[in-house]
N, CA and C of each residue as an Amber inpcrd file, in Angstrom:
protein
   396
 -15.5830000   7.3030000  28.8680000 -15.2050000   6.1960000  27.8840000
 -15.5730000   5.2230000  28.2290000 -16.5020000   4.4250000  27.2130000
 -17.0900000   2.9320000  27.6910000 -15.8750000   2.0620000  27.1190000
 -15.8010000   1.2520000  27.2890000 -14.5740000   0.3670000  28.2700000
 -14.8280000  -0.8950000  26.8640000 -15.3780000  -0.8590000  27.3580000
 -16.4870000  -1.8510000  25.7820000 -15.5740000  -3.0370000  24.7030000
 -15.2120000  -4.0920000  24.5360000 -14.3910000  -3.9560000  23.8700000
 -14.7750000  -4.3220000  22.6100000 -13.9290000  -4.0110000  21.6010000
 -14.4240000  -4.1030000  20.3630000 -13.1160000  -4.3780000  19.5060000
 -14.1440000  -5.4160000  18.1650000 -12.1510000  -5.5750000  17.5820000
 -12.8800000  -5.6940000  15.7370000 -12.2670000  -5.9140000  14.9180000
 -12.2040000  -6.1130000  14.0420000 -11.0010000  -6.0300000  13.1590000
 -10.7880000  -7.0760000  11.9830000 -10.1600000  -7.4750000  11.6700000
 -10.6360000  -6.8470000   9.6980000  -9.6640000  -6.9350000   9.5850000
  -8.9270000  -7.1000000   7.7170000  -8.2650000  -8.3970000   6.9810000
  -8.5940000  -9.0970000   6.5440000  -7.7960000  -9.9510000   5.8000000
  -7.7970000  -9.3470000   4.1790000  -6.5860000  -9.7450000   4.0610000
  -5.5070000  -9.5940000   2.9170000  -5.2820000 -10.0500000   2.1020000
  -4.8010000  -9.5690000   0.7780000  -3.8570000 -10.3690000   0.3440000
  -2.4110000 -11.8230000   1.2320000  -2.0250000 -13.1010000   0.3230000
  -1.4640000 -13.1650000   1.4900000  -1.1170000 -13.8790000   2.6560000
  -3.0160000 -14.2090000   2.4830000  -2.9780000 -14.8080000   3.9980000
  -2.9200000 -13.7190000   5.1840000  -1.8060000 -12.6340000   5.2050000
  -1.8960000 -11.5700000   5.9290000  -3.3180000 -10.4790000   6.9140000
  -2.8750000 -10.7140000   7.6210000  -4.8430000  -9.8570000   8.8740000
  -3.9190000  -9.5090000   8.9400000  -5.0870000  -7.8040000   9.0910000
  -4.4440000  -6.3930000   9.9240000  -6.0960000  -6.1690000  11.1920000
  -5.5790000  -6.2900000  12.0540000  -6.5250000  -7.0780000  13.6190000
  -5.9640000  -5.2170000  14.5490000  -8.0600000  -4.7880000  14.7290000
  -7.3640000  -3.7320000  15.2730000  -8.5240000  -3.7720000  16.2590000
  -8.1610000  -3.5080000  17.5300000  -9.1280000  -3.6680000  18.6860000
  -9.0470000  -2.9570000  19.3910000 -10.1950000  -2.6070000  20.0180000
 -10.1200000  -1.0340000  21.5050000 -11.1320000  -2.4790000  22.1890000
 -10.0280000  -1.4400000  23.2520000  -9.9130000  -2.7220000  25.0230000
  -9.1320000  -2.0290000  25.5070000 -10.2780000  -0.5420000  26.3120000
 -10.1460000   0.2590000  28.0000000  -9.3670000   1.5520000  26.7140000
  -8.5910000   2.3370000  27.1450000  -8.1160000   3.6040000  26.7700000
  -6.6970000   2.9660000  25.5820000  -6.6880000   2.1230000  25.2710000
  -5.7330000   2.0620000  23.8760000  -6.7530000   0.9350000  22.6850000
  -6.2030000   1.8710000  21.2340000  -6.5270000   0.3650000  20.2780000
  -5.1660000  -0.1420000  19.9750000  -5.4080000  -1.0230000  19.5940000
  -4.4800000  -2.6580000  19.2290000  -4.4020000  -2.3490000  17.7230000
  -3.0940000  -2.2690000  17.2570000  -3.5790000  -2.6280000  15.6220000
  -2.2350000  -3.2500000  15.5150000  -2.5130000  -4.0060000  14.7370000
  -1.6720000  -4.7720000  14.3230000  -1.5070000  -6.0040000  12.9160000
  -0.3760000  -6.0970000  12.1090000  -0.1140000  -6.9530000  10.7560000
   0.4500000  -7.8670000  11.2570000  -0.2840000  -8.4210000  10.4290000
   0.2650000 -10.0110000  10.4930000   1.2310000 -10.4220000   9.0800000
   2.6550000 -11.6800000   9.3980000   2.4650000 -12.1910000   8.3890000
   2.5170000 -11.4260000   6.8220000   3.6270000 -10.4310000   6.0150000
   3.0450000  -9.7460000   5.5480000   3.7430000 -11.1990000   4.8310000
   4.5660000 -11.1700000   2.7930000   5.1980000 -11.9760000   2.3800000
   5.7070000 -11.3230000   2.0560000   7.6600000 -11.2560000   3.0860000
   8.5790000 -10.4050000   2.2670000   8.8480000 -11.1440000   1.7800000
   8.4440000 -12.7080000   1.4330000   9.2260000 -13.6840000   0.5430000
   9.1300000 -13.2140000  -0.4950000   8.3670000 -12.9330000  -0.9360000
   8.1620000 -13.3840000  -2.8330000   8.8100000 -11.0360000  -3.1560000
   8.8280000 -10.2730000  -2.4450000   9.8890000  -8.8410000  -3.1060000
  10.9940000  -9.0750000  -3.0930000  10.8350000  -7.9980000  -4.5020000
  11.8410000  -8.4290000  -5.0850000  13.4660000  -7.4770000  -4.6470000
  13.5330000  -8.5220000  -3.8770000  14.7470000  -6.9910000  -2.8230000
  15.8390000  -8.5610000  -2.5650000  17.0820000  -7.6220000  -1.6360000
  18.0330000  -8.7360000  -1.6790000  18.1270000  -9.0940000   0.0420000
  18.1340000 -10.4670000   0.2690000  17.1670000 -10.5520000   1.9520000
  17.4540000  -9.5790000   3.2010000  18.7310000  -8.7570000   2.4360000
  19.2540000  -7.7860000   3.0420000  18.5750000  -6.9420000   3.2510000
  17.8030000  -6.3990000   2.2090000  16.2820000  -5.5560000   2.4730000
  14.8910000  -6.1380000   3.1410000  14.8790000  -7.0860000   2.9950000
  13.3330000  -7.5440000   2.9770000  13.1160000  -7.9470000   4.6990000
  15.1940000  -8.5550000   5.0850000  15.3210000  -8.1820000   7.0290000
  14.5070000  -6.9280000   7.4870000  15.0040000  -5.8740000   6.5430000
  15.1480000  -4.4380000   6.8020000  13.4080000  -4.2640000   7.5750000
  13.2800000  -4.9060000   6.1790000  11.3170000  -4.5030000   6.6600000
  11.0200000  -4.8500000   7.8180000  10.8970000  -6.1900000   7.0370000
  10.3140000  -6.8580000   8.6260000  10.5660000  -6.1400000   9.8740000
  11.4950000  -5.6450000  10.0580000  12.1280000  -5.5780000  11.3410000
  11.0270000  -3.8710000  11.5940000  11.0710000  -3.1500000  10.3200000
  10.9410000  -2.2640000  10.2720000   9.3520000  -2.0100000  10.6740000
   8.4970000  -2.7190000   9.5040000   6.9930000  -3.2910000   9.9550000
   6.6600000  -3.5150000  11.2490000   7.7640000  -4.5430000  11.8820000
   7.2200000  -5.3490000  14.0100000   8.2270000  -3.9080000  14.6460000
   8.8520000  -2.8090000  13.4040000   8.5160000  -1.4120000  15.5750000
   7.5220000  -0.6510000  14.7510000   6.8930000  -0.9960000  13.6930000
   6.0820000   0.2940000  13.9790000   4.3030000  -0.4780000  14.1800000
   4.3240000  -1.8810000  13.8950000   2.9470000  -2.9160000  15.0690000
   3.8860000  -2.2820000  16.3630000   4.6160000  -1.7750000  17.1910000
   5.3940000  -2.0820000  18.2450000   4.4930000  -0.4800000  18.7150000
   4.9140000  -0.1970000  17.5110000   4.9470000   1.6350000  17.3390000
   2.8850000   2.3760000  17.6870000   2.8040000   0.8790000  16.5230000
   0.8750000   2.2340000  16.4000000   0.2180000   0.9970000  16.9120000
   0.3070000   0.1270000  18.0570000  -0.3730000  -0.1660000  19.6160000
  -0.3770000   0.8050000  20.9210000  -0.0640000   1.7410000  20.4620000
   0.5480000   2.9540000  21.8080000  -0.8780000   4.2130000  21.7560000
  -1.4400000   3.7790000  20.5130000  -2.1960000   4.9460000  19.7460000
  -3.4560000   4.4400000  20.8640000  -3.8570000   6.4680000  21.2770000
  -4.9430000   6.0520000  22.1680000  -5.9850000   5.8610000  21.6700000
  -8.0370000   5.8020000  22.0030000  -9.4320000   4.9720000  21.1790000
  -8.9150000   6.0900000  19.4450000  -9.2100000   7.3460000  20.1550000
  -8.7550000   8.1680000  19.4010000  -9.1210000   8.2750000  18.5700000
  -7.3150000   8.3670000  17.4470000  -6.6670000   7.6320000  17.2570000
  -6.2320000   5.8340000  16.2330000  -7.2060000   5.4740000  16.8560000
  -7.7490000   4.1170000  16.3330000  -7.7580000   4.0460000  14.8050000
  -8.1120000   5.0160000  14.4000000  -9.0710000   5.1700000  12.6750000
  -7.8910000   5.1750000  11.9030000  -6.6730000   6.6040000  12.8650000
  -5.2820000   7.5700000  12.0090000  -4.5770000   5.6480000  12.6260000
  -4.6480000   5.1200000  12.9370000  -3.1670000   4.1660000  13.4910000
  -3.4660000   2.9890000  12.3770000  -5.2950000   2.7650000  12.3040000
  -5.8410000   1.1370000  11.4970000  -5.6920000   1.8170000   9.7970000
  -5.7140000   2.8740000   9.5280000  -4.8660000   3.5730000   8.5350000
  -3.7940000   3.4670000   8.1050000  -2.8430000   3.7170000   8.4700000
  -1.3380000   3.3210000   8.4440000  -0.9570000   1.4810000   8.4270000
  -1.9250000   0.5380000   8.8080000  -1.5180000  -0.7570000   9.2750000
  -2.0060000  -0.7630000   7.4090000  -3.4880000  -0.7440000   7.2480000
  -3.1110000  -1.2510000   6.1790000  -2.8030000  -0.9820000   5.0560000
  -2.7480000   0.1300000   4.5850000  -2.0840000   1.2450000   3.9630000
  -0.0290000   0.7020000   4.1600000   0.0630000   0.2210000   4.9070000
   1.6260000  -0.2970000   5.0670000   1.6730000  -2.2490000   4.6370000
   0.2030000  -2.9450000   5.0800000  -0.3270000  -3.4020000   4.7590000
  -0.1060000  -3.4270000   2.9990000  -0.6890000  -2.4440000   2.2640000
  -1.2240000  -2.4120000   0.9810000  -0.5950000  -2.1510000   0.0060000
   1.0350000  -1.8620000   0.6400000   2.5760000  -1.5500000   0.2840000
   2.9760000  -2.6150000  -0.7560000   2.9430000  -3.5370000   1.3210000
   4.0180000  -4.3860000   0.5560000   3.4930000  -5.8730000  -0.1630000
   1.9500000  -5.6790000   0.0660000   1.6420000  -6.2680000  -1.0500000
   2.0220000  -6.2400000  -2.6960000   1.5030000  -4.9580000  -3.0540000
   1.1080000  -4.7710000  -3.7820000   2.6040000  -4.7790000  -4.5910000
   4.2960000  -4.7530000  -3.8320000   5.3700000  -4.5850000  -4.4880000
   5.9560000  -5.9690000  -4.5250000   4.1720000  -7.3850000  -3.7610000
   4.6190000  -8.4480000  -3.8780000   4.6840000  -8.8070000  -4.8050000
   3.9750000  -8.3680000  -5.6520000   2.6960000  -8.4450000  -7.2190000
   4.4520000  -9.3370000  -8.6630000   3.3420000  -9.8070000  -9.4500000
   4.6880000 -10.5160000 -10.2050000   5.0370000  -9.7030000 -11.2530000
   3.9020000  -8.2500000 -10.9370000   4.8930000  -6.6990000 -11.9950000
   4.1430000  -5.8320000 -11.4150000   5.2850000  -5.2410000  -9.8550000
   4.2960000  -3.9860000  -8.9840000   4.4030000  -2.9020000 -10.1230000
   3.2690000  -2.3580000  -9.7250000   2.7400000  -1.3470000 -10.6370000
   3.6480000   0.3640000 -10.1560000   4.9810000   0.6970000 -10.4920000
   5.7520000   1.8850000  -9.9700000   4.1830000   2.3680000  -8.9800000
   3.2830000   3.2330000 -10.1490000   2.8960000   4.1280000  -9.7660000
   2.0640000   4.8890000  -8.6690000   1.4750000   2.9020000  -8.9960000
   0.0080000   2.9010000  -7.3570000   1.3750000   2.0520000  -6.5220000
   3.2090000   2.0480000  -6.3040000   3.3090000   1.4350000  -4.4530000
   3.9500000   3.2890000  -4.6460000   4.2400000   4.3890000  -5.6110000
   4.0910000   5.7480000  -4.6860000   2.8220000   6.2260000  -4.0100000
   2.0160000   6.5170000  -4.8700000   0.7580000   7.1700000  -4.1380000
  -0.1240000   5.7670000  -3.3760000   0.5050000   5.0720000  -3.1150000
   0.1440000   4.4740000  -1.6100000   1.7950000   4.3640000  -0.4240000
   2.4720000   4.9880000  -1.2800000   3.8490000   5.1450000   0.0260000
   3.7360000   6.3630000   0.4370000   2.8450000   7.4560000  -0.4570000
   2.2530000   9.3130000  -0.1200000   1.2020000   9.3520000   1.0110000
   0.7550000   8.2820000   0.5180000  -1.1670000   8.4320000   1.5480000
  -0.2380000   7.8190000   2.8000000   0.4000000   6.4800000   2.4210000
   1.1710000   6.5650000   4.3660000   1.2920000   7.1570000   5.4050000
   2.3200000   7.6430000   4.6660000   2.9300000   8.9190000   5.3320000
   2.1040000  10.0250000   5.3100000   1.4590000  10.5970000   4.9130000
  -0.1880000  10.8740000   5.1560000  -0.7650000  10.3340000   6.2600000
  -1.1580000   9.6480000   6.2340000  -1.8600000   8.8500000   7.0860000
  -0.8500000   8.7750000   8.0080000   0.4590000   8.6540000   8.9810000
   0.6890000   8.6900000   9.6320000   1.2030000  10.3040000  10.3420000
   1.3220000  10.9090000   9.6730000   1.5400000  12.6790000   9.9450000
   0.4380000  12.3480000  11.1930000  -1.0180000  11.7710000  10.3520000
  -1.9630000  12.1030000  11.8860000  -2.3690000  11.6060000  13.1400000
  -0.7460000  10.9610000  13.2270000  -0.6760000  10.1680000  14.5620000
   0.7240000  11.1300000  14.9540000   1.7910000  12.2880000  14.7670000
   2.2700000  13.1210000  14.9150000   2.5970000  13.6400000  16.1150000
   0.9850000  13.9350000  16.6330000   0.5820000  14.2570000  18.1930000
   0.7050000  13.1720000  18.7520000   0.4520000  12.0340000  18.9600000
   0.3100000  11.3000000  20.4030000   1.4440000   9.2610000  19.6220000
   2.0950000   9.3470000  18.3260000   3.2390000   8.2260000  18.2910000
   3.9550000   9.2990000  17.4130000   4.9380000  10.1790000  17.4760000
   5.6890000  11.1770000  16.1080000   7.4690000  10.5990000  16.1420000
   7.5890000   8.8090000  16.5270000   8.3480000   8.2210000  15.9860000
   7.5350000   7.3370000  14.6670000   6.0090000   7.4130000  14.2330000
   5.5370000   6.9810000  13.0840000   6.3600000   7.0180000  12.0480000
   5.3080000   8.2910000  12.0930000   5.7280000   8.9610000  10.3990000
   7.6110000   9.0420000  10.2410000   8.7300000   9.0520000  10.7480000
   9.6010000   7.9310000  10.2530000   9.8450000   6.8160000   9.5430000
   8.9420000   5.6390000  10.6250000   9.9420000   4.5530000  10.5270000
   8.6630000   4.0360000   9.1070000   7.9850000   5.1870000   9.1870000
   6.5470000   4.9370000   7.5160000   7.5790000   5.5640000   6.3250000
   8.2230000   6.7090000   6.6910000   9.1780000   6.9960000   5.1440000
  10.6770000   5.4040000   4.9140000  10.5230000   5.4140000   6.3230000
  11.4920000   4.4900000   5.9530000  10.7850000   3.1190000   5.5940000
  10.2400000   2.9130000   5.6150000   9.7030000   1.9030000   5.0790000
   9.0990000   1.7500000   3.3510000   9.2070000   2.8560000   3.6210000
   8.0830000   3.7180000   1.5520000   9.5250000   3.2100000   1.9430000
  10.8090000   4.9540000   1.8880000  12.0890000   4.3730000   1.1620000
  12.2520000   3.4410000   0.6680000  12.6720000   1.8390000   1.1380000
  13.1100000   0.8110000   1.1770000  11.9610000   0.3600000   0.3460000
  10.6550000   0.0810000   0.5980000  10.3120000  -0.7820000  -0.0080000
  10.1590000   0.1550000  -2.1620000   9.8560000   1.1500000  -1.8710000
  10.7990000   2.0350000  -3.8520000  11.3690000   2.1210000  -3.7870000
  12.8940000   1.7030000  -3.4490000  14.1170000   1.7830000  -3.8990000
  14.3220000   0.0950000  -4.1240000  12.9610000  -1.0200000  -3.9840000
  13.3040000  -2.3990000  -3.9500000  13.4480000  -2.7110000  -5.9210000
  14.4670000  -3.4560000  -6.0750000  14.3320000  -3.7610000  -7.7110000
  15.2830000  -3.5710000  -8.5850000  14.9200000  -1.7830000  -7.6890000
  16.0710000  -1.4050000  -9.0590000  17.9750000  -1.3320000  -8.6940000
């Protein structure tokens, strides 16, 4: 296996950035600066969501290189879900589809990051329940 460093970043709406880097044995995935303030939710829900996303970041950083793409998919879909939920008029159908895709992506990490599935489910449930 090569220990060559590789970096890739995706700039998303609201100045958020998803960074994927491979260095040595592990992939590092990080979601930066999500716009939780724009979400249609109580402050306690926003704080819980931020806490869950931070925990997901910590867990995704444990992904080995062979699961980098799966970890990156979870990170990108998490960013996408929060961005869509923060829209002026969120589309419930798009939110549900994105949440389901996020859960499927996390399931691909079950063998290496089993806690990611529950964290992603909690994020999806929280976002889908906002504004109700």
